[in-house]
N, CA, C and O of each residue as an XYZ file, in Angstrom:
636
protein
N     -49.247    -22.189     11.042
C     -48.025    -21.912     11.749
C     -46.798    -22.358     10.944
O     -45.709    -21.821     11.146
N     -46.952    -23.315     10.049
C     -45.836    -23.801      9.261
C     -45.266    -22.744      8.322
O     -44.052    -22.736      8.123
N     -46.069    -21.845      7.727
C     -45.488    -20.828      6.849
C     -44.503    -19.909      7.588
O     -43.544    -19.443      6.973
N     -44.702    -19.637      8.861
C     -43.779    -18.774      9.603
C     -42.424    -19.445      9.762
O     -41.397    -18.771      9.685
N     -42.392    -20.773      9.987
C     -41.132    -21.496     10.096
C     -40.379    -21.494      8.761
O     -39.158    -21.343      8.732
N     -41.103    -21.661      7.676
C     -40.486    -21.650      6.354
C     -39.897    -20.271      6.061
O     -38.800    -20.170      5.513
N     -40.617    -19.214      6.423
C     -40.143    -17.852      6.219
C     -38.881    -17.584      7.032
O     -37.925    -16.999      6.522
N     -38.875    -18.008      8.291
C     -37.698    -17.813      9.147
C     -36.509    -18.604      8.594
O     -35.388    -18.098      8.549
N     -36.758    -19.841      8.176
C     -35.694    -20.665      7.606
C     -35.108    -20.023      6.350
O     -33.888    -19.978      6.199
N     -35.953    -19.527      5.451
C     -35.474    -18.873      4.234
C     -34.701    -17.594      4.553
O     -33.686    -17.305      3.920
N     -35.185    -16.824      5.542
C     -34.515    -15.587      5.922
C     -33.097    -15.866      6.393
O     -32.154    -15.228      5.925
N     -32.931    -16.815      7.316
C     -31.602    -17.122      7.830
C     -30.723    -17.794      6.767
O     -29.508    -17.595      6.759
N     -31.309    -18.567      5.894
C     -30.550    -19.172      4.806
C     -29.988    -18.122      3.862
O     -28.833    -18.209      3.445
N     -30.802    -17.131      3.525
C     -30.334    -16.039      2.663
C     -29.289    -15.202      3.395
O     -28.293    -14.808      2.789
N     -29.490    -14.921      4.679
C     -28.544    -14.133      5.464
C     -27.180    -14.813      5.538
O     -26.153    -14.154      5.378
N     -27.157    -16.109      5.774
C     -25.898    -16.850      5.834
C     -25.210    -16.840      4.477
O     -23.986    -16.729      4.409
N     -25.976    -16.953      3.397
C     -25.402    -16.939      2.059
C     -24.723    -15.609      1.759
O     -23.662    -15.599      1.136
N     -25.299    -14.488      2.182
C     -24.719    -13.176      1.911
C     -23.551    -12.839      2.813
O     -22.769    -11.951      2.473
N     -23.393    -13.503      3.947
C     -22.280    -13.197      4.842
C     -21.013    -13.964      4.482
O     -19.966    -13.709      5.078
N     -21.066    -14.878      3.549
C     -19.882    -15.619      3.144
C     -19.047    -14.783      2.189
O     -19.589    -14.006      1.402
N     -17.747    -14.937      2.253
C     -16.836    -14.213      1.368
C     -16.933    -14.773     -0.040
O     -17.367    -15.906     -0.244
N     -16.523    -13.967     -1.006
C     -16.519    -14.427     -2.392
C     -15.454    -15.497     -2.572
O     -14.354    -15.383     -2.032
N     -15.773    -16.510     -3.311
C     -14.838    -17.575     -3.623
C     -14.715    -17.692     -5.130
O     -15.657    -17.400     -5.866
N     -13.563    -18.116     -5.575
C     -13.337    -18.359     -6.992
C     -13.101    -19.848     -7.160
O     -12.223    -20.427     -6.519
N     -13.887    -20.458     -8.021
C     -13.659    -21.850     -8.376
C     -12.904    -21.815     -9.691
O     -13.464    -21.462    -10.729
N     -11.629    -22.184     -9.645
C     -10.774    -22.050    -10.818
C     -10.102    -23.381    -11.133
O      -9.969    -24.246    -10.268
N      -9.682    -23.529    -12.386
C      -8.977    -24.735    -12.816
C      -7.571    -24.807    -12.235
O      -7.091    -25.882    -11.876
N      -6.915    -23.650    -12.145
C      -5.535    -23.613    -11.699
C      -5.230    -22.229    -11.158
O      -6.028    -21.302    -11.301
N      -4.068    -22.097    -10.537
C      -3.665    -20.796    -10.011
C      -2.269    -20.885     -9.453
O      -1.669    -21.959     -9.409
N      -1.757    -19.752     -9.029
C      -0.423    -19.757     -8.478
C      -0.068    -18.428     -7.854
O      -0.831    -17.463     -7.905
N       1.107    -18.406     -7.265
C       1.603    -17.206     -6.606
C       3.112    -17.148     -6.810
O       3.805    -18.149     -6.630
N       3.622    -15.975     -7.187
C       5.051    -15.757     -7.369
C       5.456    -14.544     -6.554
O       4.738    -13.545     -6.517
N       6.619    -14.633     -5.893
C       7.081    -13.525     -5.076
C       8.587    -13.385     -5.215
O       9.326    -14.366     -5.132
N       9.032    -12.151     -5.429
C      10.454    -11.808     -5.449
C      10.608    -10.503     -4.685
O       9.603     -9.903     -4.306
N      11.832    -10.043     -4.445
C      11.990     -8.774     -3.722
C      11.355     -7.578     -4.435
O      10.979     -6.609     -3.777
N      11.227     -7.623     -5.755
C      10.668     -6.496     -6.492
C       9.209     -6.670     -6.906
O       8.555     -5.688     -7.261
N       8.682     -7.897     -6.870
C       7.378     -8.155     -7.460
C       6.658     -9.270     -6.717
O       7.279    -10.218     -6.235
N       5.353     -9.142     -6.633
C       4.509    -10.197     -6.091
C       3.284    -10.291     -6.989
O       2.627     -9.285     -7.255
N       2.973    -11.503     -7.458
C       1.846    -11.667     -8.362
C       1.094    -12.949     -8.007
O       1.704    -13.988     -7.752
N      -0.212    -12.866     -7.995
C      -1.088    -14.019     -7.796
C      -1.995    -14.117     -9.011
O      -2.392    -13.099     -9.579
N      -2.326    -15.345     -9.412
C      -3.162    -15.504    -10.586
C      -4.031    -16.742    -10.449
O      -3.705    -17.677     -9.718
N      -5.143    -16.726    -11.168
C      -6.015    -17.892    -11.273
C      -6.362    -18.092    -12.735
O      -6.417    -17.134    -13.507
N      -6.592    -19.328    -13.107
C      -6.918    -19.683    -14.476
C      -8.307    -20.305    -14.488
O      -8.600    -21.194    -13.689
N      -9.145    -19.849    -15.375
C     -10.468    -20.434    -15.516
C     -11.563    -19.662    -14.823
O     -12.672    -20.173    -14.669
N     -11.279    -18.429    -14.395
C     -12.312    -17.630    -13.759
C     -13.049    -16.800    -14.810
O     -12.496    -16.517    -15.873
N     -14.277    -16.415    -14.525
C     -15.002    -15.568    -15.485
C     -14.341    -14.198    -15.607
O     -13.877    -13.635    -14.616
N     -14.302    -13.673    -16.812
C     -13.725    -12.357    -17.062
C     -14.844    -11.332    -17.044
O     -15.875    -11.522    -17.689
N     -14.644    -10.243    -16.308
C     -15.643     -9.195    -16.198
C     -15.400     -8.099    -17.229
O     -16.327     -7.688    -17.927
N     -14.146     -7.618    -17.330
C     -13.847     -6.510    -18.228
C     -12.357     -6.501    -18.566
O     -11.524     -6.871    -17.740
N     -12.034     -6.079    -19.773
C     -10.642     -5.927    -20.186
C     -10.430     -4.495    -20.657
O     -11.189     -3.975    -21.475
N      -9.366     -3.859    -20.117
C      -9.041     -2.480    -20.455
C      -7.619     -2.470    -20.999
O      -6.743     -3.131    -20.439
N      -7.373     -1.737    -22.076
C      -6.042     -1.677    -22.648
C      -5.604     -0.252    -22.932
O      -6.411      0.598    -23.307
N      -4.305     -0.001    -22.745
C      -3.716      1.292    -23.077
C      -2.291      1.026    -23.541
O      -1.415      0.710    -22.736
N      -2.070      1.156    -24.830
C      -0.736      0.893    -25.366
C      -0.354     -0.569    -25.206
O      -1.081     -1.461    -25.642
N       0.802     -0.810    -24.574
C       1.276     -2.175    -24.360
C       0.710     -2.812    -23.094
O       0.968     -3.986    -22.828
N      -0.049     -2.062    -22.319
C      -0.552     -2.561    -21.045
C      -2.005     -3.001    -21.179
O      -2.843     -2.272    -21.711
N      -2.292     -4.211    -20.686
C      -3.644     -4.753    -20.719
C      -4.003     -5.209    -19.312
O      -3.251     -5.954    -18.682
N      -5.136     -4.768    -18.829
C      -5.636     -5.162    -17.515
C      -6.940     -5.905    -17.706
O      -7.895     -5.366    -18.265
N      -6.979     -7.151    -17.240
C      -8.201     -7.933    -17.277
C      -8.698     -8.080    -15.858
O      -8.022     -8.664    -15.010
N      -9.879     -7.549    -15.601
C     -10.450     -7.548    -14.259
C     -11.370     -8.747    -14.096
O     -12.297     -8.940    -14.883
N     -11.113     -9.546    -13.078
C     -11.962    -10.679    -12.766
C     -12.281    -10.676    -11.293
O     -12.308     -9.613    -10.672
N     -12.521    -11.820    -10.723
C     -12.867    -11.902     -9.314
C     -11.648    -11.984     -8.407
O     -11.743    -11.673     -7.219
N     -10.521    -12.390     -8.938
C      -9.310    -12.536     -8.129
C      -8.593    -11.192     -8.088
O      -7.880    -10.845     -9.029
N      -8.769    -10.442     -7.026
C      -8.126     -9.144     -6.865
C      -7.301     -9.194     -5.585
O      -7.853     -9.403     -4.505
N      -5.993     -9.006     -5.689
C      -5.123     -9.081     -4.523
C      -4.938     -7.699     -3.912
O      -5.346     -6.691     -4.490
N      -4.321     -7.664     -2.746
C      -4.005     -6.412     -2.067
C      -2.565     -6.066     -2.401
O      -1.668     -6.888     -2.216
N      -2.340     -4.858     -2.889
C      -1.002     -4.421     -3.260
C      -0.376     -3.623     -2.132
O      -1.040     -2.778     -1.532
N       0.872     -3.875     -1.837
C       1.603     -3.111     -0.842
C       2.887     -2.616     -1.475
O       3.775     -3.408     -1.790
N       2.990     -1.301     -1.663
C       4.166     -0.680     -2.244
C       4.818      0.152     -1.156
O       4.150      0.965     -0.516
N       6.116     -0.037     -0.935
C       6.783      0.744      0.101
C       7.794      1.726     -0.463
O       8.025      2.754      0.172
N       8.407      1.485     -1.601
C       9.293      2.449     -2.245
C       8.631      2.864     -3.540
O       8.367      2.021     -4.397
N       8.361      4.133     -3.696
C       7.574      4.589     -4.828
C       8.444      4.979     -6.006
O       8.157      4.592     -7.139
N       9.497      5.734     -5.762
C      10.303      6.236     -6.869
C      11.785      6.130     -6.528
O      12.202      6.449     -5.415
N      12.556      5.690     -7.478
C      14.006      5.650     -7.325
C      14.641      6.440     -8.450
O      14.218      6.348     -9.603
N      15.657      7.215     -8.113
C      16.423      7.947     -9.111
C      17.746      7.205     -9.266
O      18.562      7.221     -8.344
N      17.981      6.551    -10.413
C      19.173      5.709    -10.565
C      20.483      6.462    -10.383
O      21.440      5.900     -9.850
N      20.550      7.709    -10.810
C      21.807      8.455    -10.718
C      22.046      9.045     -9.330
O      23.071      9.689     -9.105
N      21.130      8.840     -8.408
C      21.267      9.367     -7.056
C      22.426      8.669     -6.336
O      22.462      7.441     -6.261
N      23.354      9.436     -5.819
C      24.536      8.897     -5.165
C      24.357      8.766     -3.653
O      25.300      8.394     -2.954
N      23.193      9.057     -3.152
C      22.908      9.039     -1.725
C      21.928      7.912     -1.434
O      20.952      7.727     -2.161
N      22.189      7.165     -0.376
C      21.276      6.100      0.033
C      20.281      6.676      1.039
O      20.673      7.274      2.041
N      18.970      6.488      0.756
C      17.900      6.991      1.615
C      17.023      5.810      1.992
O      16.550      5.076      1.125
N      16.807      5.631      3.295
C      15.985      4.528      3.795
C      14.996      5.050      4.822
O      15.271      6.020      5.529
N      13.845      4.401      4.897
C      12.850      4.682      5.934
C      12.492      3.352      6.583
O      12.078      2.416      5.898
N      12.648      3.265      7.892
C      12.401      2.020      8.610
C      11.976      2.326     10.034
O      12.282      3.422     10.504
N      11.314      1.474     10.737
C      10.667      0.235     10.268
C       9.407      0.577      9.479
O       8.829      1.653      9.635
N       9.008     -0.331      8.655
C       7.800     -0.142      7.853
C       7.147     -1.508      7.670
O       7.691     -2.349      6.954
N       6.011     -1.750      8.288
C       5.072     -0.877      8.982
C       5.645     -0.335     10.296
O       6.574     -0.900     10.872
N       5.060      0.775     10.747
C       5.537      1.500     11.912
C       4.411      1.637     12.938
O       3.232      1.661     12.584
N       4.798      1.727     14.220
C       3.798      1.982     15.260
C       4.039      3.319     15.958
O       3.090      4.071     16.178
N       5.288      3.632     16.311
C       5.553      4.850     17.075
C       6.398      5.876     16.330
O       6.094      7.067     16.386
N       7.454      5.449     15.633
C       8.304      6.403     14.920
C       8.952      5.748     13.709
O       9.194      4.541     13.684
N       9.229      6.579     12.703
C       9.945      6.163     11.504
C      11.338      6.770     11.582
O      11.495      7.952     11.884
N      12.334      5.959     11.311
C      13.698      6.449     11.213
C      14.001      6.704      9.740
O      13.920      5.800      8.908
N      14.351      7.949      9.435
C      14.728      8.316      8.081
C      16.247      8.415      8.028
O      16.845      9.291      8.654
N      16.865      7.508      7.275
C      18.323      7.438      7.181
C      18.763      8.002      5.836
O      18.334      7.535      4.781
N      19.630      9.020      5.891
C      20.170      9.646      4.688
C      21.691      9.587      4.773
O      22.290     10.142      5.695
N      22.307      8.920      3.819
C      23.757      8.756      3.786
C      24.359      9.890      2.954
O      24.613      9.741      1.759
N      24.582     11.034      3.625
C      25.119     12.198      2.936
C      26.058     12.956      3.864
O      25.928     12.876      5.085
N      26.998     13.687      3.289
C      27.908     14.523      4.070
C      27.392     15.949      4.214
O      27.797     16.669      5.127
N      26.506     16.356      3.320
C      25.993     17.716      3.301
C      24.470     17.686      3.417
O      23.798     17.123      2.552
N      23.920     18.282      4.470
C      22.477     18.294      4.675
C      21.862     19.660      4.382
O      20.787     19.982      4.888
N      22.536     20.450      3.576
C      22.011     21.767      3.233
C      20.801     21.613      2.317
O      20.870     20.931      1.294
N      19.703     22.245      2.688
C      18.439     22.260      1.929
C      17.790     20.881      1.801
O      17.072     20.636      0.832
N      18.026     19.971      2.759
C      17.347     18.684      2.797
C      16.092     18.829      3.657
O      16.148     19.399      4.747
N      14.964     18.316      3.169
C      13.711     18.345      3.932
C      12.967     17.029      3.733
O      13.202     16.293      2.774
N      12.065     16.760      4.668
C      11.119     15.657      4.488
C       9.723     16.208      4.691
O       9.517     17.162      5.442
N       8.762     15.590      4.006
C       7.357     15.961      4.128
C       6.549     14.686      4.285
O       6.774     13.704      3.577
N       5.601     14.708      5.223
C       4.725     13.564      5.470
C       3.305     13.953      5.092
O       2.780     14.962      5.565
N       2.681     13.138      4.228
C       1.328     13.386      3.746
C       0.426     12.232      4.164
O       0.876     11.090      4.258
N      -0.855     12.531      4.416
C      -1.799     11.454      4.708
C      -2.299     10.847      3.393
O      -1.867     11.250      2.313
N      -3.205      9.883      3.494
C      -3.677      9.158      2.307
C      -4.450     10.060      1.340
O      -4.545      9.751      0.152
N      -5.002     11.169      1.836
C      -5.734     12.103      0.978
C      -4.831     13.153      0.353
O      -5.299     13.972     -0.437
N      -3.532     13.145      0.692
C      -2.589     14.101      0.129
C      -2.410     15.364      0.952
O      -1.749     16.302      0.506
N      -2.985     15.404      2.138
C      -2.848     16.579      3.005
C      -1.483     16.547      3.697
O      -1.082     15.529      4.260
N      -0.778     17.682      3.645
C       0.524     17.787      4.291
C       0.341     17.799      5.804
O      -0.371     18.644      6.347
N       1.001     16.838      6.488
C       0.913     16.744      7.946
C       2.086     17.439      8.623
O       1.904     18.136      9.621
N       3.278     17.255      8.093
C       4.468     17.868      8.674
C       5.545     17.977      7.598
O       5.657     17.115      6.725
N       6.332     19.044      7.672
C       7.467     19.230      6.785
C       8.579     19.865      7.607
O       8.400     20.932      8.195
N       9.729     19.200      7.643
C      10.847     19.677      8.462
C      12.175     19.485      7.740
O      12.278     18.744      6.763
N      13.179     20.174      8.254
C      14.534     20.045      7.721
C      15.188     18.764      8.210
O      14.884     18.267      9.295
N      16.082     18.244      7.400
C      16.908     17.093      7.773
C      18.297     17.638      8.069
O      18.924     18.264      7.214
N      18.777     17.394      9.300
C      20.069     17.946      9.712
C      21.100     16.886     10.055
O      22.283     17.199     10.191
N      20.676     15.638     10.197
C      21.593     14.560     10.584
C      21.348     13.340      9.714
O      20.406     13.297      8.923
N      22.210     12.354      9.875
C      22.106     11.125      9.094
C      20.862     10.312      9.384
O      20.334      9.651      8.490
N      20.378     10.350     10.634
C      19.150      9.635     11.001
C      18.207     10.628     11.665
O      18.541     11.253     12.671
N      17.023     10.759     11.079
C      15.995     11.650     11.599
C      14.827     10.807     12.080
O      14.321      9.966     11.337
N      14.392     11.026     13.322
C      13.234     10.311     13.866
C      11.970     11.118     13.587
O      11.879     12.299     13.921
N      11.007     10.458     12.974
C       9.726     11.095     12.661
C       8.666     10.439     13.533
O       8.355      9.265     13.330
N       8.097     11.169     14.506
C       7.089     10.572     15.384
C       5.807     10.254     14.620
O       5.337     11.062     13.820
N       5.244      9.070     14.871
C       4.032      8.621     14.182
C       2.918      8.230     15.145
O       1.812      7.926     14.699
N       3.179      8.228     16.474
C       2.194      7.722     17.419
C       0.915      8.549     17.448
O      -0.128      8.029     17.842
N       0.958      9.821     17.045
C      -0.240     10.656     17.089
C      -1.149     10.475     15.886
O      -2.246     11.033     15.852
N      -0.711      9.699     14.895
C      -1.501      9.482     13.689
C      -2.263      8.168     13.761
O      -1.828      7.219     14.413
N      -3.401      8.126     13.086
C      -4.234      6.920     13.061
C      -3.593      5.875     12.152
O      -2.743      6.190     11.319
N      -4.017      4.635     12.331
C      -3.528      3.552     11.479
C      -4.023      3.788     10.055
O      -5.226      3.803      9.795
N      -3.085      3.969      9.148
C      -3.415      4.268      7.756
C      -2.135      4.207      6.930
O      -1.090      3.782      7.422
N      -2.223      4.631      5.681
C      -1.061      4.733      4.798
C      -0.672      6.200      4.667
O      -1.535      7.074      4.585
N       0.623      6.463      4.648
C       1.154      7.813      4.548
C       2.240      7.839      3.485
O       2.845      6.811      3.181
N       2.485      9.011      2.922
C       3.553      9.193      1.946
C       4.618     10.072      2.578
O       4.325     11.166      3.060
N       5.858      9.590      2.573
C       7.000     10.328      3.086
C       7.886     10.712      1.899
O       8.417      9.845      1.204
N       8.038     12.020      1.675
C       8.870     12.504      0.582
C      10.147     13.120      1.134
O      10.120     13.851      2.124
N      11.259     12.820      0.486
C      12.549     13.394      0.845
C      12.993     14.273     -0.322
O      13.023     13.840     -1.474
N      13.344     15.540      0.014
C      13.718     16.501     -1.024
C      15.046     17.165     -0.678
O      15.410     17.311      0.489
N      15.750     17.556     -1.723
C      16.928     18.396     -1.584
C      16.787     19.528     -2.598
O      16.604     19.285     -3.791
N      16.872     20.759     -2.116
C      16.665     21.942     -2.965
C      15.318     21.877     -3.691
O      15.224     22.214     -4.872
N      14.291     21.445     -2.982
C      12.923     21.309     -3.513
C      12.815     20.299     -4.652
O      11.809     20.294     -5.362
N      13.802     19.459     -4.846
C      13.750     18.378     -5.837
C      13.482     17.074     -5.092
O      14.235     16.694     -4.196
N      12.412     16.402     -5.468
C      12.070     15.144     -4.803
C      13.086     14.076     -5.187
O      13.302     13.789     -6.364
N      13.707     13.493     -4.154
C      14.702     12.449     -4.387
C      14.126     11.055     -4.209
O      14.459     10.135     -4.956
N      13.255     10.904     -3.211
C      12.683      9.589     -2.949
C      11.384      9.742     -2.186
O      11.230     10.654     -1.375
N      10.450      8.840     -2.453
C       9.174      8.787     -1.741
C       8.966      7.388     -1.212
O       9.349      6.407     -1.848
N       8.356      7.302     -0.040
C       8.048      6.024      0.587
C       6.580      5.992      0.959
O       6.003      7.003      1.360
N       5.984      4.825      0.822
C       4.666      4.605      1.389
C       4.909      4.042      2.785
O       5.496      2.970      2.930
N       4.468      4.750      3.796
C       4.632      4.338      5.187
C       3.303      3.769      5.661
O       2.268      4.427      5.563
N       3.334      2.557      6.170
C       2.136      1.900      6.683
C       2.160      2.044      8.205
O       3.036      1.496      8.873
N       1.199      2.779      8.740
C       1.085      2.989     10.187
C       0.112      1.960     10.722
O      -1.060      1.941     10.344
N       0.608      1.098     11.608
C      -0.267      0.123     12.253
C      -0.635      0.633     13.631
O      -0.146      1.679     14.057
N      -1.473     -0.076     14.316
C      -1.984      0.380     15.622
C      -0.924      0.521     16.664
O      -1.220      0.894     17.799
């Protein structure tokens, strides 16, 4: 009867070991955050792979953070201020465009797979985009004038 107890003990011991999250035992580490950038790092972790292209080098280890990007592209010479808020969103996104002329202005909302969900004209300074019918996920909101993309936003839809 003792071998069955040992087997059960080993089974639950292995199960508990696999349900724990990955941990990094490192010599040092840190976190830096500014309005434009957020970076976390650890020192002394094992290196899995290093990939390089030109001046950019990516070293992949066990410390992988979650990236959240909300403004994707900015055109420096753009004289119009475009904002999307609140982000994250639950029911609706307000698209604010500071312009006097709304001729040929449109917005397009895409899901995470790139499928076009809605595309409509922008006729006023603040356009409400309903989001309550969409599942919690990430979406891309593009603002265009004369079919030229002016700005894109990553919209995070929460529950």
